[in-house]
N, C-alpha and C positions, 0 to 999 in steps of 0.2 A: 367361145370366150366365157359364156355364162358358166358352163361346167368347170372350166379352169379356175374361175374366180370363186364360185360359191361351193363347189365340191371338188377341191383339188385331188383328194385321194381317188375319187371316182374317175376324174379326168385322167390321172396317171394310169389307173388300171385299164380304162377304155383305150388309152394310147398304146399300152403294152399289148393288149389283145390285138388291136388293129395292126400294129407293127409285126407281130408274130404271125398273124393270119396272112398279111400281105407277103411276107417271106415265104410262107408255105405255098401260097397260091402261085407265086412265081415258079416254084420248083415243079408244079404239076400243070402248068399251062392254063391256069384258071385266070379269070379277069381280076388282076390284083387290085386295081383301083376300086372296083365294085366291092370286093372283099373288104378292103380298108374302110370304105364308107359304111358298109353294113356293120362291121365290127365296132366302129367307133360311135356310130349313131344309135346302136341298139341300147346302150346305156343312157344316152342323152334323151332319147324318146321316153324311156321309162322315168327318168328324173323329171322331165317336163310335166308328166302326169301328176306329180306331187305339188306343183306350183299352181295355185288357183288362177285361172284365166290365161295361163301360159300355153302356148302351142308351138309346134314346129311343123313346117310344111316341107315335105320331102317328095321327090319323084316317086311315081307308083312302084317301080321295080324295087327301090330301096324300102319303101314302106311295107310292101308285101313280104320281103325277105326279113325285115326286122320283126314283123308280127310273127312269122314262123319261128324265129329264134326266141322271142319273148313268150310264145305260147308253147314252146318246147315240142314243136312239130318235127317230124322226120325231114331231114334235108332232101331236096329233090334235085340239086345241082352240086357240082364240085365246089362252087363258090360258097354255098350254104354249109357244105361239109367242113370246109376249111375254117369257117367262122365258128361253127359248133365245136370242133375239136380244139381250136385255139383258145376259145373261151374256157373250156374245161381245163386245159393245161395251165393257163395263167391263174385261174381261180384256185386250183389245187396247189399251185406254188405258193400263193399268198396265204392259203390256209396252213400249209406246212410251216411257212416262215413265222406266222403269227403264233402258232402252237408249239414251236420248237421241234417239230417232228423232223426226223432224219430218216427219209425213206429213199431207197435207191431210185434213181430216175427211171430205170427200165420197169420197176414195179408200178410207178405212177402211170407211165405211158400204157403199160399192159392193162392196168385197171381201167383206164379211160377207154381204150380200144375194145377191150372185152365187153364192157358194158354197152357200148354203142353197137357192137356186133350182136350181142344178145337182144338188144331192142329192135334189131333189124334196120337200123339207121344207115348201115353201110351197104349191105347186100341188096337192099331195096333199090339202090341207085344202079345196080348192075355191075358193081366193081368186083373183079375177080379176086380170088384169094391171093394170088401173087401181087396184085396191085395194092391190096389191103396191107400186105406185109411191107411193101415198099413205102407206102404212106406212113405206116407205123414206125418204120426205121428212120425216115427223114424227120418225123416229129421227135423221136428220141434224140437224134443228133442235134437238132435245132434247140431242143429244151436243155440239153447239156450246155450249149453255148449261151443260152439265155441266162441260166443260173450263174455261169462264170462271169458274165457281164454284170449281173446284179451284185455279185460279191465284189467285183472290182470297183463298181460305183460307190458301194458302201465304204470300201477301204479308202477311197479318195475323198469321201465327204467329211 
């Protein structure tokens, strides 16, 4: 509620990341509720640090996963990977939108996945190349749908 009231843009972005991440988690058999919570709370936890005297108490598993996200550590679980990739996808979407960039969806997803592959954030989890390509394709498909939904919402606003 705090984030929604005092930082509505951050709330909207956190919600988009969480919704996108949950959708992807469901596709790959990950714990979708855990993914949703980590995705939405990673921004909330960061914002609370900016408010003197404010704190948020989270279960240990959430706290550890959020710290990994916020410290840019390599994911160790499929849930962490879904949050990491989803966060990048939504962040780049908003960057493109803000700057009027018109980049093909496939190039955006390729860029995100190639960077994570280069950093070792995907293979360190023992994900095969065929699974890597499957995850990448699903992110590509879902990102196309996300953009269409965003455009429809703007058209209806």
